[in-house]
PDB file of N, CA, C and O in Angstrom:
ATOM      1  N   MET A   1     -25.092  15.991  20.773  1.00  0.00           N
ATOM      2  CA  MET A   1     -23.921  15.155  20.939  1.00  0.00           C
ATOM      3  C   MET A   1     -22.877  15.923  21.744  1.00  0.00           C
ATOM      4  O   MET A   1     -22.468  17.020  21.363  1.00  0.00           O
ATOM      5  N   LYS A   2     -22.455  15.337  22.853  1.00  0.00           N
ATOM      6  CA  LYS A   2     -21.459  15.970  23.715  1.00  0.00           C
ATOM      7  C   LYS A   2     -20.070  15.457  23.354  1.00  0.00           C
ATOM      8  O   LYS A   2     -19.876  14.282  23.045  1.00  0.00           O
ATOM      9  N   MET A   3     -19.097  16.390  23.406  1.00  0.00           N
ATOM     10  CA  MET A   3     -17.708  15.994  23.171  1.00  0.00           C
ATOM     11  C   MET A   3     -17.015  15.886  24.517  1.00  0.00           C
ATOM     12  O   MET A   3     -17.186  16.742  25.386  1.00  0.00           O
ATOM     13  N   ASN A   4     -16.237  14.834  24.684  1.00  0.00           N
ATOM     14  CA  ASN A   4     -15.481  14.747  25.927  1.00  0.00           C
ATOM     15  C   ASN A   4     -14.250  15.641  25.842  1.00  0.00           C
ATOM     16  O   ASN A   4     -13.921  16.141  24.767  1.00  0.00           O
ATOM     17  N   SER A   5     -13.579  15.843  26.948  1.00  0.00           N
ATOM     18  CA  SER A   5     -12.460  16.791  26.994  1.00  0.00           C
ATOM     19  C   SER A   5     -11.294  16.354  26.105  1.00  0.00           C
ATOM     20  O   SER A   5     -10.603  17.203  25.542  1.00  0.00           O
ATOM     21  N   LYS A   6     -11.065  15.044  25.968  1.00  0.00           N
ATOM     22  CA  LYS A   6      -9.980  14.571  25.092  1.00  0.00           C
ATOM     23  C   LYS A   6     -10.248  14.964  23.645  1.00  0.00           C
ATOM     24  O   LYS A   6      -9.332  15.400  22.947  1.00  0.00           O
ATOM     25  N   THR A   7     -11.457  14.822  23.194  1.00  0.00           N
ATOM     26  CA  THR A   7     -11.828  15.168  21.825  1.00  0.00           C
ATOM     27  C   THR A   7     -11.663  16.663  21.588  1.00  0.00           C
ATOM     28  O   THR A   7     -11.187  17.078  20.532  1.00  0.00           O
ATOM     29  N   LYS A   8     -12.057  17.472  22.569  1.00  0.00           N
ATOM     30  CA  LYS A   8     -11.908  18.925  22.454  1.00  0.00           C
ATOM     31  C   LYS A   8     -10.437  19.314  22.345  1.00  0.00           C
ATOM     32  O   LYS A   8     -10.082  20.191  21.557  1.00  0.00           O
ATOM     33  N   ILE A   9      -9.585  18.668  23.129  1.00  0.00           N
ATOM     34  CA  ILE A   9      -8.146  18.966  23.095  1.00  0.00           C
ATOM     35  C   ILE A   9      -7.567  18.589  21.731  1.00  0.00           C
ATOM     36  O   ILE A   9      -6.802  19.359  21.149  1.00  0.00           O
ATOM     37  N   ILE A  10      -7.921  17.430  21.227  1.00  0.00           N
ATOM     38  CA  ILE A  10      -7.407  16.981  19.924  1.00  0.00           C
ATOM     39  C   ILE A  10      -7.861  17.927  18.815  1.00  0.00           C
ATOM     40  O   ILE A  10      -7.064  18.287  17.949  1.00  0.00           O
ATOM     41  N   ILE A  11      -9.117  18.328  18.831  1.00  0.00           N
ATOM     42  CA  ILE A  11      -9.622  19.265  17.823  1.00  0.00           C
ATOM     43  C   ILE A  11      -8.901  20.603  17.937  1.00  0.00           C
ATOM     44  O   ILE A  11      -8.552  21.204  16.920  1.00  0.00           O
ATOM     45  N   GLY A  12      -8.672  21.080  19.165  1.00  0.00           N
ATOM     46  CA  GLY A  12      -7.943  22.337  19.379  1.00  0.00           C
ATOM     47  C   GLY A  12      -6.527  22.273  18.833  1.00  0.00           C
ATOM     48  O   GLY A  12      -6.056  23.220  18.203  1.00  0.00           O
ATOM     49  N   ILE A  13      -5.845  21.156  19.076  1.00  0.00           N
ATOM     50  CA  ILE A  13      -4.476  20.988  18.575  1.00  0.00           C
ATOM     51  C   ILE A  13      -4.465  20.965  17.047  1.00  0.00           C
ATOM     52  O   ILE A  13      -3.602  21.586  16.427  1.00  0.00           O
ATOM     53  N   LEU A  14      -5.401  20.265  16.447  1.00  0.00           N
ATOM     54  CA  LEU A  14      -5.476  20.221  14.983  1.00  0.00           C
ATOM     55  C   LEU A  14      -5.721  21.605  14.391  1.00  0.00           C
ATOM     56  O   LEU A  14      -5.095  21.973  13.398  1.00  0.00           O
ATOM     57  N   ILE A  15      -6.620  22.366  14.990  1.00  0.00           N
ATOM     58  CA  ILE A  15      -6.900  23.721  14.498  1.00  0.00           C
ATOM     59  C   ILE A  15      -5.668  24.604  14.627  1.00  0.00           C
ATOM     60  O   ILE A  15      -5.346  25.350  13.702  1.00  0.00           O
ATOM     61  N   MET A  16      -4.973  24.533  15.761  1.00  0.00           N
ATOM     62  CA  MET A  16      -3.753  25.338  15.946  1.00  0.00           C
ATOM     63  C   MET A  16      -2.694  24.946  14.913  1.00  0.00           C
ATOM     64  O   MET A  16      -2.005  25.807  14.366  1.00  0.00           O
ATOM     65  N   GLY A  17      -2.568  23.646  14.649  1.00  0.00           N
ATOM     66  CA  GLY A  17      -1.600  23.192  13.653  1.00  0.00           C
ATOM     67  C   GLY A  17      -1.912  23.724  12.270  1.00  0.00           C
ATOM     68  O   GLY A  17      -1.014  24.137  11.536  1.00  0.00           O
ATOM     69  N   ILE A  18      -3.181  23.714  11.918  1.00  0.00           N
ATOM     70  CA  ILE A  18      -3.594  24.222  10.606  1.00  0.00           C
ATOM     71  C   ILE A  18      -3.296  25.712  10.488  1.00  0.00           C
ATOM     72  O   ILE A  18      -2.946  26.193   9.411  1.00  0.00           O
ATOM     73  N   ILE A  19      -3.433  26.440  11.586  1.00  0.00           N
ATOM     74  CA  ILE A  19      -3.187  27.886  11.578  1.00  0.00           C
ATOM     75  C   ILE A  19      -1.692  28.199  11.582  1.00  0.00           C
ATOM     76  O   ILE A  19      -1.249  29.097  10.866  1.00  0.00           O
ATOM     77  N   LEU A  20      -0.909  27.469  12.381  1.00  0.00           N
ATOM     78  CA  LEU A  20       0.503  27.819  12.583  1.00  0.00           C
ATOM     79  C   LEU A  20       1.458  27.252  11.541  1.00  0.00           C
ATOM     80  O   LEU A  20       2.432  27.922  11.198  1.00  0.00           O
ATOM     81  N   ILE A  21       1.230  26.077  11.036  1.00  0.00           N
ATOM     82  CA  ILE A  21       2.187  25.426  10.132  1.00  0.00           C
ATOM     83  C   ILE A  21       2.471  26.233   8.868  1.00  0.00           C
ATOM     84  O   ILE A  21       3.642  26.348   8.506  1.00  0.00           O
ATOM     85  N   PRO A  22       1.485  26.799   8.169  1.00  0.00           N
ATOM     86  CA  PRO A  22       1.817  27.570   6.959  1.00  0.00           C
ATOM     87  C   PRO A  22       2.763  28.744   7.232  1.00  0.00           C
ATOM     88  O   PRO A  22       3.550  29.105   6.357  1.00  0.00           O
ATOM     89  N   GLY A  23       2.704  29.340   8.411  1.00  0.00           N
ATOM     90  CA  GLY A  23       3.597  30.449   8.746  1.00  0.00           C
ATOM     91  C   GLY A  23       5.023  30.008   8.993  1.00  0.00           C
ATOM     92  O   GLY A  23       5.938  30.831   8.957  1.00  0.00           O
ATOM     93  N   CYS A  24       5.231  28.728   9.244  1.00  0.00           N
ATOM     94  CA  CYS A  24       6.565  28.208   9.533  1.00  0.00           C
ATOM     95  C   CYS A  24       7.292  27.734   8.281  1.00  0.00           C
ATOM     96  O   CYS A  24       8.496  27.480   8.322  1.00  0.00           O
ATOM     97  N   ILE A  25       6.593  27.618   7.202  1.00  0.00           N
ATOM     98  CA  ILE A  25       7.202  27.147   5.959  1.00  0.00           C
ATOM     99  C   ILE A  25       7.779  28.345   5.215  1.00  0.00           C
ATOM    100  O   ILE A  25       7.046  29.246   4.808  1.00  0.00           O
ATOM    101  N   GLU A  26       9.088  28.347   5.043  1.00  0.00           N
ATOM    102  CA  GLU A  26       9.757  29.456   4.369  1.00  0.00           C
ATOM    103  C   GLU A  26       9.903  29.145   2.884  1.00  0.00           C
ATOM    104  O   GLU A  26      10.281  28.040   2.497  1.00  0.00           O
ATOM    105  N   GLU A  27       9.599  30.128   2.078  1.00  0.00           N
ATOM    106  CA  GLU A  27       9.747  29.966   0.637  1.00  0.00           C
ATOM    107  C   GLU A  27      11.234  29.890   0.304  1.00  0.00           C
ATOM    108  O   GLU A  27      12.021  30.737   0.726  1.00  0.00           O
ATOM    109  N   LYS A  28      11.602  28.879  -0.449  1.00  0.00           N
ATOM    110  CA  LYS A  28      13.004  28.744  -0.855  1.00  0.00           C
ATOM    111  C   LYS A  28      13.252  29.648  -2.049  1.00  0.00           C
ATOM    112  O   LYS A  28      12.491  29.654  -3.017  1.00  0.00           O
ATOM    113  N   ILE A  29      14.338  30.415  -1.959  1.00  0.00           N
ATOM    114  CA  ILE A  29      14.704  31.282  -3.072  1.00  0.00           C
ATOM    115  C   ILE A  29      16.154  31.027  -3.443  1.00  0.00           C
ATOM    116  O   ILE A  29      16.950  30.589  -2.613  1.00  0.00           O
ATOM    117  N   ASN A  30      16.487  31.300  -4.678  1.00  0.00           N
ATOM    118  CA  ASN A  30      17.871  31.202  -5.129  1.00  0.00           C
ATOM    119  C   ASN A  30      18.647  32.390  -4.594  1.00  0.00           C
ATOM    120  O   ASN A  30      18.062  33.422  -4.264  1.00  0.00           O
ATOM    121  N   ARG A  31      19.950  32.250  -4.506  1.00  0.00           N
ATOM    122  CA  ARG A  31      20.798  33.318  -3.966  1.00  0.00           C
ATOM    123  C   ARG A  31      20.681  34.610  -4.760  1.00  0.00           C
ATOM    124  O   ARG A  31      20.842  35.695  -4.201  1.00  0.00           O
ATOM    125  N   ASP A  32      20.403  34.511  -6.051  1.00  0.00           N
ATOM    126  CA  ASP A  32      20.351  35.725  -6.876  1.00  0.00           C
ATOM    127  C   ASP A  32      18.929  36.105  -7.297  1.00  0.00           C
ATOM    128  O   ASP A  32      18.755  36.991  -8.134  1.00  0.00           O
ATOM    129  N   GLN A  33      17.925  35.461  -6.739  1.00  0.00           N
ATOM    130  CA  GLN A  33      16.527  35.744  -7.097  1.00  0.00           C
ATOM    131  C   GLN A  33      16.077  37.077  -6.500  1.00  0.00           C
ATOM    132  O   GLN A  33      16.427  37.398  -5.365  1.00  0.00           O
ATOM    133  N   CYS A  34      15.295  37.861  -7.269  1.00  0.00           N
ATOM    134  CA  CYS A  34      14.825  39.162  -6.797  1.00  0.00           C
ATOM    135  C   CYS A  34      13.552  39.566  -7.518  1.00  0.00           C
ATOM    136  O   CYS A  34      13.172  38.976  -8.530  1.00  0.00           O
ATOM    137  N   THR A  35      12.903  40.586  -6.974  1.00  0.00           N
ATOM    138  CA  THR A  35      11.740  41.177  -7.641  1.00  0.00           C
ATOM    139  C   THR A  35      11.916  42.673  -7.838  1.00  0.00           C
ATOM    140  O   THR A  35      11.231  43.282  -8.660  1.00  0.00           O
ATOM    141  N   LYS A  36      12.846  43.275  -7.075  1.00  0.00           N
ATOM    142  CA  LYS A  36      13.114  44.712  -7.202  1.00  0.00           C
ATOM    143  C   LYS A  36      14.575  44.973  -6.852  1.00  0.00           C
ATOM    144  O   LYS A  36      15.226  44.146  -6.213  1.00  0.00           O
ATOM    145  N   ASP A  37      15.085  46.127  -7.276  1.00  0.00           N
ATOM    146  CA  ASP A  37      16.496  46.466  -7.066  1.00  0.00           C
ATOM    147  C   ASP A  37      16.904  46.393  -5.600  1.00  0.00           C
ATOM    148  O   ASP A  37      18.018  45.974  -5.289  1.00  0.00           O
ATOM    149  N   SER A  38      16.014  46.797  -4.697  1.00  0.00           N
ATOM    150  CA  SER A  38      16.370  46.824  -3.271  1.00  0.00           C
ATOM    151  C   SER A  38      16.554  45.424  -2.682  1.00  0.00           C
ATOM    152  O   SER A  38      17.021  45.295  -1.550  1.00  0.00           O
ATOM    153  N   ASP A  39      16.200  44.380  -3.422  1.00  0.00           N
ATOM    154  CA  ASP A  39      16.446  43.002  -2.980  1.00  0.00           C
ATOM    155  C   ASP A  39      17.916  42.624  -3.138  1.00  0.00           C
ATOM    156  O   ASP A  39      18.363  41.641  -2.548  1.00  0.00           O
ATOM    157  N   CYS A  40      18.673  43.386  -3.922  1.00  0.00           N
ATOM    158  CA  CYS A  40      20.027  43.003  -4.315  1.00  0.00           C
ATOM    159  C   CYS A  40      21.102  43.810  -3.595  1.00  0.00           C
ATOM    160  O   CYS A  40      20.990  45.026  -3.442  1.00  0.00           O
ATOM    161  N   VAL A  41      22.152  43.104  -3.156  1.00  0.00           N
ATOM    162  CA  VAL A  41      23.301  43.720  -2.484  1.00  0.00           C
ATOM    163  C   VAL A  41      24.578  43.049  -2.998  1.00  0.00           C
ATOM    164  O   VAL A  41      24.512  41.968  -3.583  1.00  0.00           O
ATOM    165  N   PRO A  42      25.747  43.683  -2.783  1.00  0.00           N
ATOM    166  CA  PRO A  42      26.998  43.042  -3.188  1.00  0.00           C
ATOM    167  C   PRO A  42      27.196  41.701  -2.471  1.00  0.00           C
ATOM    168  O   PRO A  42      26.869  41.570  -1.291  1.00  0.00           O
ATOM    169  N   GLU A  43      27.726  40.720  -3.181  1.00  0.00           N
ATOM    170  CA  GLU A  43      27.907  39.380  -2.616  1.00  0.00           C
ATOM    171  C   GLU A  43      29.155  39.271  -1.745  1.00  0.00           C
ATOM    172  O   GLU A  43      29.200  38.441  -0.837  1.00  0.00           O
ATOM    173  N   GLN A  44      30.162  40.094  -2.007  1.00  0.00           N
ATOM    174  CA  GLN A  44      31.384  40.062  -1.218  1.00  0.00           C
ATOM    175  C   GLN A  44      31.508  41.370  -0.437  1.00  0.00           C
ATOM    176  O   GLN A  44      30.972  42.401  -0.843  1.00  0.00           O
ATOM    177  N   CYS A  45      32.219  41.312   0.684  1.00  0.00           N
ATOM    178  CA  CYS A  45      32.389  42.510   1.519  1.00  0.00           C
ATOM    179  C   CYS A  45      33.357  43.503   0.880  1.00  0.00           C
ATOM    180  O   CYS A  45      33.100  44.707   0.881  1.00  0.00           O
ATOM    181  N   CYS A  46      34.444  43.015   0.347  1.00  0.00           N
ATOM    182  CA  CYS A  46      35.468  43.894  -0.224  1.00  0.00           C
ATOM    183  C   CYS A  46      35.586  43.655  -1.731  1.00  0.00           C
ATOM    184  O   CYS A  46      35.630  42.514  -2.191  1.00  0.00           O
ATOM    185  N   HIS A  47      35.633  44.725  -2.469  1.00  0.00           N
ATOM    186  CA  HIS A  47      35.798  44.686  -3.921  1.00  0.00           C
ATOM    187  C   HIS A  47      34.841  43.677  -4.569  1.00  0.00           C
ATOM    188  O   HIS A  47      35.282  42.755  -5.255  1.00  0.00           O
ATOM    189  N   PRO A  48      33.534  43.853  -4.351  1.00  0.00           N
ATOM    190  CA  PRO A  48      32.561  42.880  -4.851  1.00  0.00           C
ATOM    191  C   PRO A  48      32.556  42.777  -6.371  1.00  0.00           C
ATOM    192  O   PRO A  48      32.728  43.759  -7.092  1.00  0.00           O
ATOM    193  N   THR A  49      32.353  41.554  -6.819  1.00  0.00           N
ATOM    194  CA  THR A  49      32.311  41.288  -8.258  1.00  0.00           C
ATOM    195  C   THR A  49      30.944  40.788  -8.705  1.00  0.00           C
ATOM    196  O   THR A  49      30.696  40.637  -9.901  1.00  0.00           O
ATOM    197  N   SER A  50      30.056  40.530  -7.745  1.00  0.00           N
ATOM    198  CA  SER A  50      28.731  40.005  -8.074  1.00  0.00           C
ATOM    199  C   SER A  50      27.714  40.451  -7.029  1.00  0.00           C
ATOM    200  O   SER A  50      28.063  41.027  -5.999  1.00  0.00           O
ATOM    201  N   CYS A  51      26.453  40.169  -7.322  1.00  0.00           N
ATOM    202  CA  CYS A  51      25.362  40.585  -6.439  1.00  0.00           C
ATOM    203  C   CYS A  51      24.542  39.374  -6.021  1.00  0.00           C
ATOM    204  O   CYS A  51      24.524  38.348  -6.701  1.00  0.00           O
ATOM    205  N   VAL A  52      23.866  39.515  -4.887  1.00  0.00           N
ATOM    206  CA  VAL A  52      23.101  38.429  -4.306  1.00  0.00           C
ATOM    207  C   VAL A  52      21.850  39.001  -3.644  1.00  0.00           C
ATOM    208  O   VAL A  52      21.809  40.191  -3.332  1.00  0.00           O
ATOM    209  N   ASN A  53      20.832  38.172  -3.425  1.00  0.00           N
ATOM    210  CA  ASN A  53      19.648  38.604  -2.695  1.00  0.00           C
ATOM    211  C   ASN A  53      20.069  38.994  -1.281  1.00  0.00           C
ATOM    212  O   ASN A  53      20.907  38.321  -0.681  1.00  0.00           O
ATOM    213  N   LYS A  54      19.506  40.064  -0.746  1.00  0.00           N
ATOM    214  CA  LYS A  54      19.924  40.588   0.557  1.00  0.00           C
ATOM    215  C   LYS A  54      19.754  39.574   1.684  1.00  0.00           C
ATOM    216  O   LYS A  54      20.385  39.716   2.731  1.00  0.00           O
ATOM    217  N   ARG A  55      18.914  38.553   1.494  1.00  0.00           N
ATOM    218  CA  ARG A  55      18.782  37.507   2.510  1.00  0.00           C
ATOM    219  C   ARG A  55      20.055  36.673   2.628  1.00  0.00           C
ATOM    220  O   ARG A  55      20.264  35.997   3.635  1.00  0.00           O
ATOM    221  N   PHE A  56      20.902  36.719   1.608  1.00  0.00           N
ATOM    222  CA  PHE A  56      22.151  35.966   1.600  1.00  0.00           C
ATOM    223  C   PHE A  56      23.371  36.879   1.709  1.00  0.00           C
ATOM    224  O   PHE A  56      24.493  36.454   1.433  1.00  0.00           O
ATOM    225  N   ALA A  57      23.155  38.129   2.108  1.00  0.00           N
ATOM    226  CA  ALA A  57      24.252  39.103   2.203  1.00  0.00           C
ATOM    227  C   ALA A  57      25.281  38.644   3.236  1.00  0.00           C
ATOM    228  O   ALA A  57      24.920  38.085   4.272  1.00  0.00           O
ATOM    229  N   PRO A  58      26.553  38.882   2.952  1.00  0.00           N
ATOM    230  CA  PRO A  58      27.580  38.509   3.927  1.00  0.00           C
ATOM    231  C   PRO A  58      27.548  39.458   5.122  1.00  0.00           C
ATOM    232  O   PRO A  58      27.102  40.599   5.007  1.00  0.00           O
ATOM    233  N   ASN A  59      28.020  38.980   6.259  1.00  0.00           N
ATOM    234  CA  ASN A  59      28.156  39.831   7.441  1.00  0.00           C
ATOM    235  C   ASN A  59      29.503  40.536   7.330  1.00  0.00           C
ATOM    236  O   ASN A  59      30.551  39.912   7.500  1.00  0.00           O
ATOM    237  N   CYS A  60      29.474  41.823   7.048  1.00  0.00           N
ATOM    238  CA  CYS A  60      30.709  42.576   6.828  1.00  0.00           C
ATOM    239  C   CYS A  60      31.116  43.404   8.044  1.00  0.00           C
ATOM    240  O   CYS A  60      32.010  44.245   7.948  1.00  0.00           O
ATOM    241  N   SER A  61      30.473  43.176   9.178  1.00  0.00           N
ATOM    242  CA  SER A  61      30.854  43.943  10.367  1.00  0.00           C
ATOM    243  C   SER A  61      32.258  43.519  10.801  1.00  0.00           C
ATOM    244  O   SER A  61      32.572  42.330  10.859  1.00  0.00           O
ATOM    245  N   GLY A  62      33.076  44.490  11.096  1.00  0.00           N
ATOM    246  CA  GLY A  62      34.444  44.228  11.513  1.00  0.00           C
ATOM    247  C   GLY A  62      35.400  43.942  10.369  1.00  0.00           C
ATOM    248  O   GLY A  62      36.566  43.633  10.613  1.00  0.00           O
ATOM    249  N   ILE A  63      34.948  44.035   9.145  1.00  0.00           N
ATOM    250  CA  ILE A  63      35.800  43.787   7.975  1.00  0.00           C
ATOM    251  C   ILE A  63      36.381  45.114   7.499  1.00  0.00           C
ATOM    252  O   ILE A  63      35.664  46.103   7.356  1.00  0.00           O
ATOM    253  N   MET A  64      37.681  45.121   7.258  1.00  0.00           N
ATOM    254  CA  MET A  64      38.324  46.315   6.703  1.00  0.00           C
ATOM    255  C   MET A  64      38.798  45.989   5.292  1.00  0.00           C
ATOM    256  O   MET A  64      39.422  44.954   5.059  1.00  0.00           O
ATOM    257  N   CYS A  65      38.498  46.873   4.365  1.00  0.00           N
ATOM    258  CA  CYS A  65      38.882  46.672   2.965  1.00  0.00           C
ATOM    259  C   CYS A  65      39.930  47.708   2.568  1.00  0.00           C
ATOM    260  O   CYS A  65      40.034  48.770   3.182  1.00  0.00           O
ATOM    261  N   THR A  66      40.699  47.388   1.540  1.00  0.00           N
ATOM    262  CA  THR A  66      41.646  48.373   1.020  1.00  0.00           C
ATOM    263  C   THR A  66      40.866  49.437   0.262  1.00  0.00           C
ATOM    264  O   THR A  66      39.695  49.237  -0.060  1.00  0.00           O
ATOM    265  N   MET A  67      41.489  50.536  -0.017  1.00  0.00           N
ATOM    266  CA  MET A  67      40.844  51.626  -0.743  1.00  0.00           C
ATOM    267  C   MET A  67      41.063  51.507  -2.249  1.00  0.00           C
ATOM    268  O   MET A  67      40.768  52.441  -2.995  1.00  0.00           O
ATOM    269  N   VAL A  68      41.575  50.373  -2.694  1.00  0.00           N
ATOM    270  CA  VAL A  68      41.817  50.141  -4.111  1.00  0.00           C
ATOM    271  C   VAL A  68      40.484  49.914  -4.819  1.00  0.00           C
ATOM    272  O   VAL A  68      39.638  49.162  -4.336  1.00  0.00           O
ATOM    273  N   CYS A  69      40.305  50.560  -5.952  1.00  0.00           N
ATOM    274  CA  CYS A  69      39.077  50.395  -6.744  1.00  0.00           C
ATOM    275  C   CYS A  69      39.317  49.330  -7.799  1.00  0.00           C
ATOM    276  O   CYS A  69      39.789  49.634  -8.895  1.00  0.00           O
ATOM    277  N   GLN A  70      38.992  48.070  -7.474  1.00  0.00           N
ATOM    278  CA  GLN A  70      39.286  47.013  -8.437  1.00  0.00           C
ATOM    279  C   GLN A  70      38.065  46.207  -8.875  1.00  0.00           C
ATOM    280  O   GLN A  70      38.120  45.553  -9.917  1.00  0.00           O
ATOM    281  N   GLY A  71      36.992  46.229  -8.135  1.00  0.00           N
ATOM    282  CA  GLY A  71      35.809  45.461  -8.525  1.00  0.00           C
ATOM    283  C   GLY A  71      34.877  46.263  -9.417  1.00  0.00           C
ATOM    284  O   GLY A  71      35.004  47.484  -9.500  1.00  0.00           O
ATOM    285  N   PRO A  72      33.949  45.601 -10.082  1.00  0.00           N
ATOM    286  CA  PRO A  72      33.025  46.301 -10.981  1.00  0.00           C
ATOM    287  C   PRO A  72      31.994  47.166 -10.247  1.00  0.00           C
ATOM    288  O   PRO A  72      31.253  47.919 -10.877  1.00  0.00           O
ATOM    289  N   ILE A  73      31.949  47.055  -8.913  1.00  0.00           N
ATOM    290  CA  ILE A  73      31.017  47.862  -8.130  1.00  0.00           C
ATOM    291  C   ILE A  73      31.759  48.951  -7.358  1.00  0.00           C
ATOM    292  O   ILE A  73      31.162  49.958  -6.978  1.00  0.00           O
ATOM    293  N   ASP A  74      33.052  48.753  -7.126  1.00  0.00           N
ATOM    294  CA  ASP A  74      33.865  49.694  -6.330  1.00  0.00           C
ATOM    295  C   ASP A  74      33.838  51.112  -6.867  1.00  0.00           C
ATOM    296  O   ASP A  74      33.734  51.337  -8.073  1.00  0.00           O
ATOM    297  N   CYS A  75      33.932  52.058  -5.957  1.00  0.00           N
ATOM    298  CA  CYS A  75      34.120  53.480  -6.263  1.00  0.00           C
ATOM    299  C   CYS A  75      33.073  54.032  -7.235  1.00  0.00           C
ATOM    300  O   CYS A  75      33.383  54.885  -8.067  1.00  0.00           O
ATOM    301  N   GLY A  76      31.856  53.551  -7.129  1.00  0.00           N
ATOM    302  CA  GLY A  76      30.782  54.067  -7.973  1.00  0.00           C
ATOM    303  C   GLY A  76      30.794  53.558  -9.401  1.00  0.00           C
ATOM    304  O   GLY A  76      30.081  54.093 -10.250  1.00  0.00           O
ATOM    305  N   ALA A  77      31.593  52.530  -9.685  1.00  0.00           N
ATOM    306  CA  ALA A  77      31.666  52.002 -11.053  1.00  0.00           C
ATOM    307  C   ALA A  77      30.414  51.218 -11.433  1.00  0.00           C
ATOM    308  O   ALA A  77      30.095  51.088 -12.615  1.00  0.00           O
ATOM    309  N   GLY A  78      29.714  50.701 -10.446  1.00  0.00           N
ATOM    310  CA  GLY A  78      28.521  49.914 -10.730  1.00  0.00           C
ATOM    311  C   GLY A  78      27.657  49.775  -9.498  1.00  0.00           C
ATOM    312  O   GLY A  78      27.986  50.285  -8.427  1.00  0.00           O
ATOM    313  N   ARG A  79      26.550  49.080  -9.662  1.00  0.00           N
ATOM    314  CA  ARG A  79      25.632  48.857  -8.540  1.00  0.00           C
ATOM    315  C   ARG A  79      24.869  47.558  -8.779  1.00  0.00           C
ATOM    316  O   ARG A  79      24.857  47.021  -9.886  1.00  0.00           O
ATOM    317  N   CYS A  80      24.247  47.077  -7.738  1.00  0.00           N
ATOM    318  CA  CYS A  80      23.445  45.861  -7.834  1.00  0.00           C
ATOM    319  C   CYS A  80      22.016  46.227  -8.204  1.00  0.00           C
ATOM    320  O   CYS A  80      21.414  47.107  -7.589  1.00  0.00           O
ATOM    321  N   VAL A  81      21.479  45.551  -9.208  1.00  0.00           N
ATOM    322  CA  VAL A  81      20.100  45.772  -9.648  1.00  0.00           C
ATOM    323  C   VAL A  81      19.426  44.421  -9.891  1.00  0.00           C
ATOM    324  O   VAL A  81      20.085  43.387 -10.002  1.00  0.00           O
ATOM    325  N   CYS A  82      18.112  44.462  -9.970  1.00  0.00           N
ATOM    326  CA  CYS A  82      17.325  43.272 -10.286  1.00  0.00           C
ATOM    327  C   CYS A  82      16.941  43.340 -11.760  1.00  0.00           C
ATOM    328  O   CYS A  82      16.199  44.228 -12.179  1.00  0.00           O
ATOM    329  N   LYS A  83      17.456  42.393 -12.540  1.00  0.00           N
ATOM    330  CA  LYS A  83      17.154  42.358 -13.973  1.00  0.00           C
ATOM    331  C   LYS A  83      16.686  40.947 -14.319  1.00  0.00           C
ATOM    332  O   LYS A  83      17.393  39.972 -14.067  1.00  0.00           O
ATOM    333  N   ASP A  84      15.503  40.849 -14.891  1.00  0.00           N
ATOM    334  CA  ASP A  84      14.919  39.548 -15.233  1.00  0.00           C
ATOM    335  C   ASP A  84      14.862  38.623 -14.007  1.00  0.00           C
ATOM    336  O   ASP A  84      15.126  37.424 -14.102  1.00  0.00           O
ATOM    337  N   ASN A  85      14.512  39.213 -12.859  1.00  0.00           N
ATOM    338  CA  ASN A  85      14.372  38.495 -11.580  1.00  0.00           C
ATOM    339  C   ASN A  85      15.671  37.884 -11.068  1.00  0.00           C
ATOM    340  O   ASN A  85      15.649  36.909 -10.317  1.00  0.00           O
ATOM    341  N   LYS A  86      16.814  38.460 -11.478  1.00  0.00           N
ATOM    342  CA  LYS A  86      18.118  38.027 -10.972  1.00  0.00           C
ATOM    343  C   LYS A  86      18.927  39.240 -10.565  1.00  0.00           C
ATOM    344  O   LYS A  86      18.907  40.262 -11.249  1.00  0.00           O
ATOM    345  N   CYS A  87      19.647  39.134  -9.445  1.00  0.00           N
ATOM    346  CA  CYS A  87      20.528  40.208  -9.005  1.00  0.00           C
ATOM    347  C   CYS A  87      21.782  40.193  -9.875  1.00  0.00           C
ATOM    348  O   CYS A  87      22.466  39.176  -9.981  1.00  0.00           O
ATOM    349  N   VAL A  88      22.070  41.324 -10.489  1.00  0.00           N
ATOM    350  CA  VAL A  88      23.232  41.445 -11.371  1.00  0.00           C
ATOM    351  C   VAL A  88      23.916  42.788 -11.132  1.00  0.00           C
ATOM    352  O   VAL A  88      23.339  43.699 -10.537  1.00  0.00           O
ATOM    353  N   VAL A  89      25.152  42.891 -11.605  1.00  0.00           N
ATOM    354  CA  VAL A  89      25.895  44.150 -11.545  1.00  0.00           C
ATOM    355  C   VAL A  89      25.534  44.984 -12.764  1.00  0.00           C
ATOM    356  O   VAL A  89      25.573  44.502 -13.896  1.00  0.00           O
ATOM    357  N   GLU A  90      25.185  46.236 -12.519  1.00  0.00           N
ATOM    358  CA  GLU A  90      24.930  47.187 -13.603  1.00  0.00           C
ATOM    359  C   GLU A  90      26.078  48.187 -13.606  1.00  0.00           C
ATOM    360  O   GLU A  90      26.325  48.853 -12.601  1.00  0.00           O
ATOM    361  N   SER A  91      26.772  48.294 -14.721  1.00  0.00           N
ATOM    362  CA  SER A  91      27.880  49.236 -14.838  1.00  0.00           C
ATOM    363  C   SER A  91      27.343  50.656 -14.954  1.00  0.00           C
ATOM    364  O   SER A  91      26.395  50.913 -15.697  1.00  0.00           O
ATOM    365  N   LEU A  92      27.955  51.575 -14.216  1.00  0.00           N
ATOM    366  CA  LEU A  92      27.567  52.986 -14.283  1.00  0.00           C
ATOM    367  C   LEU A  92      28.578  53.802 -15.074  1.00  0.00           C
ATOM    368  O   LEU A  92      28.407  55.006 -15.266  1.00  0.00           O
ATOM    369  N   ARG A  93      29.635  53.133 -15.532  1.00  0.00           N
ATOM    370  CA  ARG A  93      30.651  53.832 -16.335  1.00  0.00           C
ATOM    371  C   ARG A  93      30.158  53.982 -17.754  1.00  0.00           C
ATOM    372  O   ARG A  93      29.526  53.082 -18.306  1.00  0.00           O
ATOM    373  N   ARG A  94      30.444  55.103 -18.325  1.00  0.00           N
ATOM    374  CA  ARG A  94      30.014  55.367 -19.706  1.00  0.00           C
ATOM    375  C   ARG A  94      31.196  55.461 -20.618  1.00  0.00           C
ATOM    376  O   ARG A  94      31.033  55.679 -21.818  1.00  0.00           O
TER     377      ARG A  94
END
């Protein structure tokens, strides 16, 4: 059985679609979803009070912050960690 050129083109397009489409579908994640500590970053540029998945990190280029230590992460008071698959602030103060 011979295939004409139109049939070959249609089959080629279908095969390419099957190969390419799964790579274009992005997994939806929540802003605070994580699997490891390195997934988590501060949610705000200055004096952060919460943490978020690094895919949702704010663009802090060109932002200047005061040197006041007022947030729970400022000045080494805390850090962002992944706990129970959520980005949270972990206090380092004892």
